[in-house]
C-alpha positions, 0 to 999 in steps of 0.5 A, spaced: 499 499 500 502 507 498 503 512 503 496 514 507 497 521 505 498 519 497 495 525 493 492 523 486 490 529 481 484 528 477 482 531 470 475 532 467 475 536 461 468 538 458 466 542 452 466 549 455 470 547 462 476 543 465 474 541 472 480 538 476 481 536 483 486 534 488 484 528 492 487 523 498 483 517 501 480 522 506 477 526 500 478 532 496 483 537 498 482 542 492 477 542 487 477 547 481 473 549 475 477 553 469 471 556 464 473 557 457 469 562 454 467 562 447 472 567 445 478 563 447 475 557 444 474 561 437 481 559 435 479 552 435 473 552 431 473 547 426 479 543 429 479 536 432 478 537 440 485 535 441 488 541 438 486 544 445 491 540 448 497 545 449 492 550 451 488 546 457 495 544 459 497 551 460 491 553 464 491 547 469 499 548 470 498 555 472 492 553 477 495 547 480 501 552 481 497 557 484 494 552 489 501 550 491 502 544 488 507 541 483 507 535 479 511 531 484 506 531 489 502 526 486 502 519 486 498 518 480 494 522 475 487 520 472 483 523 466 476 522 464 475 517 459 473 519 452 470 516 446 474 509 446 472 502 443 467 498 447 470 496 454 469 493 460 468 497 466 475 499 471 481 503 471 485 503 465 493 505 464 494 510 459 498 507 454 501 508 447 495 504 444 490 508 448 493 515 445 493 512 438 486 511 438 484 518 441 489 521 437 485 518 431 478 519 434 476 513 431 470 512 435 468 520 435 471 527 437 469 529 444 472 533 449 473 528 454 478 525 449 483 530 452 482 527 459 487 521 458 492 525 454 492 531 459 493 526 464 499 523 461 502 530 460 502 531 468 504 523 469 510 524 465 512 530 468 511 527 475 514 520 473 508 516 475 502 512 471 496 516 468 489 512 468 482 513 466 476 510 469 470 507 467 470 511 460 463 513 456 464 507 452 464 501 458 460 495 455 457 490 459 451 489 456 448 482 455 447 480 448 440 480 447 440 488 449 444 489 442 440 487 436 435 493 434 430 490 429 435 491 423 442 488 421 444 495 418 444 498 425 446 495 432 445 498 439 452 500 442 453 502 449 455 509 450 453 513 456 454 516 463 458 510 466 463 513 470 458 517 475 453 511 474 458 505 477 461 510 482 454 511 485 452 504 485 458 502 488 457 507 494 450 505 495 452 498 496 458 500 501 452 504 505 448 497 505 454 493 507 454 489 501 458 488 495 456 491 488 456 485 485 451 482 490 445 487 488 440 488 483 440 496 481 437 501 477 441 507 476 438 513 473 443 519 471 439 525 470 444 530 467 444 534 461 444 527 458 440 521 461 442 514 462 438 509 465 441 503 467 440 496 470 445 493 474 446 485 476 452 481 478 457 487 478 455 489 471 451 494 467 447 489 463 443 494 459 441 501 459 439 507 454 445 509 449 446 517 449 442 516 442 436 513 445 431 513 451 428 520 455 430 526 452 434 531 456 436 538 457 439 539 450 438 532 447 433 529 443 433 522 446 429 516 442 425 519 436 420 516 431 424 513 426 420 514 420 419 521 421 426 522 422 428 519 416 423 524 412 426 530 416 433 528 414 431 528 406 426 534 407 432 538 404 431 543 410 437 541 414 444 539 413 447 533 416 451 537 421 445 541 423 440 535 424 446 532 428 447 538 432 439 538 433 439 531 436 445 532 440 446 539 443 440 543 441 434 538 443 430 536 449 428 542 453 432 547 450 429 545 443 422 546 446 423 552 451 429 555 449 433 554 455 438 549 458 436 551 465 431 546 469 430 551 475 428 556 470 423 551 467 420 550 473 419 557 475 416 558 468 411 552 470 410 555 477 408 562 473 403 558 469 406 556 463 403 550 460 408 549 455 413 548 460 409 544 464 407 539 459 415 538 456 417 538 463 412 532 465 414 529 458 421 528 460 420 526 467 415 521 464 420 518 459 425 517 465 420 513 469 418 509 463 425 507 461 426 505 469 420 501 468 423 497 462 430 496 466 425 493 472 423 488 466 431 487 465 432 485 472 426 480 472 422 485 477 427 483 482 430 490 484 434 492 490 433 499 489 433 505 484 438 510 485 437 517 482 443 521 481 446 527 476 444 534 476 437 534 476 436 529 482 437 536 486 430 538 484 425 536 489 420 536 484 423 531 479 425 526 485 418 527 488 415 525 481 419 519 480 418 517 487 410 517 485 412 513 478 417 508 481 416 507 488 412 501 487 418 497 484 423 498 489 426 503 495 428 510 491 435 513 494 438 520 491 445 522 490 444 528 487 450 531 482 455 528 478 461 527 482 466 525 477 472 527 480 471 523 486 469 517 482 476 518 478 480 518 484 476 512 487 478 508 481 485 510 482 486 509 489 483 502 488 489 500 483 494 503 488 491 499 494 491 493 490 484 492 490 483 492 483 488 491 477 489 496 472 487 494 465 490 496 458 486 497 452 487 492 447 490 495 441 
């Protein structure tokens, strides 16, 4: 085991911010968010996201130094896992195969792709290992979850695995049980929504980011034939429709805001459209969780609500009413992905888990 006071640096790059934290086994010593304004990012317009690597590295270096840390202070570095191949859950060493996969953006170009490369930059300076934990492409689905009804299209597991798995493990510890022994439904309610079924320590089914409930700015599942007609209407380019379904959809498309608090204020002020759209979103979350109860054959130990929207008492109350008959509901508001990254690294440092490698 490493020294009890060992620190790890964790990095979570998003589209308009970079969150980072310094953690010990006792919790967070430092948590910061660096905001990236439109003006600052304008110079990278049209470029692959990895073009921002030097820019973000310098900002993190400056912030860490101002907080009184040097690279040598850390026993390991972790970055958020990006768009990687389908993989089992766990903590992965950042190696040449992973770097090559992310540089080529083989599975998509997303801000999270920066996580592993940022971690590697700081790890090399510190002379320690860099890791990613439970990337968005964690795939533990049972085989029957993959077919769609068309051999031309297969379902793929892409979602909020990092926070989802961390909350499931945390709940199991609180119950004095192992995650592997529990049957859980976890609803991650963030800007995107992932509702998943967990059994035998695996996330055996979930909605992918292109399916399921609509969220703050994502359309979720859409009627296929209507979408085909829209694609061939000549009114929109492929890029415009892609942005609409993933970034400008959901609450934003209907109500012009990504702020759930503002939506609820409008509901309270008598805005009928806001009330309808809000109710529809929560209704779809409930339906998806009900579907996951079927996946678990009705044997569910608990339903866990997490993500930013779980801060809303109204969301939680509605879901309790819809789902309380299935299993007890427990709430873990927020998206503590920095802590989840740190926990994954400490499991490796303490010998509780062996770091995996991406298969080249």
